[in-house]
C-alpha positions in Angstrom: 0.2 0.0 -0.2 1.4 3.3 -1.1 1.8 6.4 1.0 -1.1 8.1 -0.8 -3.4 5.3 -0.1 -2.7 5.4 3.7 -3.6 8.9 3.9 -6.9 8.8 2.0 -7.6 5.7 4.4 -6.7 7.8 7.3 -8.7 10.9 6.0 -11.8 8.7 5.5 -11.7 7.3 9.0 -11.3 10.8 10.6 -14.6 12.1 8.8 -17.0 9.2 9.3 -19.9 9.2 11.9 -19.2 6.5 14.7 -21.6 3.6 13.7 -23.1 3.7 17.2 -24.2 7.4 16.4 -27.5 7.5 14.6 -27.3 10.7 11.9 -30.3 12.1 13.8 -28.4 12.4 17.0 -25.5 14.4 15.9 -25.6 17.6 17.8 -26.4 20.8 16.5 -24.9 24.3 17.2 -27.9 26.6 18.2 -27.6 30.3 18.0 -29.3 33.0 20.1 -31.9 35.1 18.3 -30.9 38.6 17.5 -32.8 41.5 18.8 -34.2 42.3 15.4 -35.7 39.0 15.2 -37.1 39.0 19.0 -38.5 42.4 18.1 -40.4 41.5 15.0 -41.8 38.2 16.9 -43.1 40.3 19.8 -44.9 42.4 17.5 -46.3 39.7 15.8 -47.6 38.3 19.5 -48.8 41.8 20.0 -50.8 42.0 17.1 -52.4 38.4 17.5 -53.2 39.2 21.3 -55.5 42.2 20.3 -52.9 44.9 20.2 -53.4 45.9 23.8 -51.1 48.2 25.3 -49.2 47.2 28.6 -47.7 43.5 27.8 -44.8 44.6 26.1 -42.3 42.7 28.3 -44.3 39.7 28.4 -44.7 39.7 24.7 -40.8 40.3 24.2 -40.3 37.3 26.9 -42.5 35.1 24.9 -41.0 35.9 21.6 -37.4 35.7 23.1 -38.5 32.2 24.7 -40.1 31.0 21.3 -37.3 31.8 19.1 -34.4 30.3 21.4 -36.2 27.3 21.6 -36.8 27.5 25.7 -40.0 25.6 26.9 -42.2 27.8 28.6 -43.3 26.1 31.8 -46.3 28.1 32.6 -47.9 27.3 29.3 -48.0 23.7 30.4 -50.0 24.8 33.7 -52.5 26.7 31.9 
């Protein structure tokens, strides 16, 4: 076996997914939502709830939670 084929074989081993790891289990890096994304989602929530004033923080936190993928424990108890 030549040096070229050994290198190719080693490269293939480094890049493969371990057989005991299902491809759906590969971890995904999540990013935080931007302020702009939160702002737009909070406004959508505001409109969907009748555009009533005085709930801006509630809408902001709900939007932030939705976009970051966090579970809202209060939604389960309602």
